[in-house]
Steps between C-alpha positions, in 0.01 A plus 500: 500500500173338592669153503793631712253651752308168515824318562611736777151473665525113485851504642400727787194284574723191499741673743215589734371139486852377579525736793165396642604130473830545678721395218872454582620767260285790622429664833209327682183711532519444882874500569494551877252223563665270247831540686350493853312176450729326252467128542167520687264710290498531118258774395496358143405146625289538812416217722152352469275641775181565302441159338608242745337157494201481733323162558151494347345410840617834646209738471570787742686802374502844661715689251202704376593864429876440494582211259853360527735617222858396443613861512305590812603190693867558407488853641315352804782246550758780507293700750437190714874431546627856520619625840471857374138470581581528869607830658845373604562270195513182712158335455302389195171312463709190447664543845174372656362296204779266403488278189656199671226518763202519253530880528457489875744518793636229726532757780199553718530879464687656210760777533396847389710819503359598838455170679301178454165460328194456717363209293670202330569556125241329293604268215418656161463192283186476290345831628342535159299174520251590769157635560645731764604832356587670832850482640695507825404261784222742604387572139551876541614534131217472257729369226854369442575823316420710807688264725827521319603849617374478851809313624708771336302759695534315833733651758629165618527321166636728231476847650325739267213555738500871508479476882742462791766691309464286184492652149183426306435314175563806281868497619529137393356578163742782445777264613396241242459768235873577543609139435579449135379145464153604644462781249570249228283216638199726564522634147541141374180391680285815497640709214602774741783547749261654752471286809175499712375293793237341276753383246715349780190323633394354162852365430556353843157338502564346156821347623342355814203370313727319255648288778332169464545136593321218312756221470421322827425134548140608555494669160638190330221291669227758430585512131440119478164506692160624413461681837649529844275235645658220299805316632811643332692227318844655595417529876586253774214353699588741782491804272162397354370456852620842593336646189170342593521638857589841364212510247222329696295698754474355855180376657447614859275395780283742688792620722754559231686169501602361165347155460570430125609662179814694422628818659377747243821708441363575146211707640741780561791390264324369193672291236663530258631849586508439875453877556306651794129552491430878511233452764720322763520651840781531756743201498471450871837653584489844663862546589709798384863496394739742669216686676244463777126458466291279275461469122156378401488642151674212320264357235739441201752225433732410210434196278579170657724424200871488575475491875817290480811491277582215263740361761224472757590795722251779565495832324485664836268498798122525449236745600540880541692445829713214366368288789515177313813338355342193341189398306413266783494795738246678283282190462498466882401860535198454278406168662351661806397864420380734229163351389205457730271227361162500685631784710790310652866527425598223256682193621645323196662222707765440238714192560869468408425315172271784388741766600780332307279451199394868496861609527599270217231647274582856577862427415385391145402867436863616471676536162858548390522776235397774733830484690737511207334683206730783393213732401410541864859528626709795600591699183777688687720189529 
């Protein structure tokens, strides 16, 4: 009898193991999610979000307190693309942050459920690799985790604001709790079907922080060089000239005119991450989208990586107002304003050769995998 009981226990254990591994001859442990995302997500063979290759020269990482896990980022991917997160089921996070645009938008203002956004949608590539932990153009969110649910709770964007006739976030949570694949996925990730705002924030932030781009021409060259100040062997003469201009600070005379040196872009956008320095001030543009008045609170910017697509077209207009359509427009903007050496507004006096060289270098910061990697794509397709 003892041997029979042991055999039955072993058989039942094997059956549970088979169920948990989604074997063909048993019912999957998460049948609704397995069917809903067939062909895009396999819960038994998750995509690699947690252990992606990061170049050894990349030192900045702001994932502290919420490390990326394959399970968490998978849930975050579903939430990111799900239009159920808007009050009328028409808008998702991905509506404004589009993979083919480096998770930005080519439109100056993005469509929300109640009109157009009042700032241009910021590209989300390499948000993890930065010293800056605050988010939104005006840094009003103290972390990416806190940022993730604010668009959901915005009347214009996704409509669970709790104001102006909107339902509040508790209604959204109830809505998600009644969706079978979310009950399964939250249990898969957190061990419980119970959905909370904090769990949503953690998962969405893990997915966004997993979005990285390190396969650019710059990265190939940097891997072969001891530091950024050396000429890169894979660069053209023009690209190396642009890199020198970008990295080298300018020298000014007593009235703010550049008389030698580079243009010092790296002072605010330091290599190799090309993120934004947390101590930067307003970007010199005080316009407002779809409203009157001025906007002087802009102190953040996305990484300079992937400003353009592999085919050379931009990933959308630049700055919070979408004022500039090209890199050359941005270079021109910073050529005559922003910094005040010796108390005077800077005059970089860039010539056409220098502008073309800077543009060529910035274009080397764009990769390829970002735009096509399935793990960041829409799982509802």
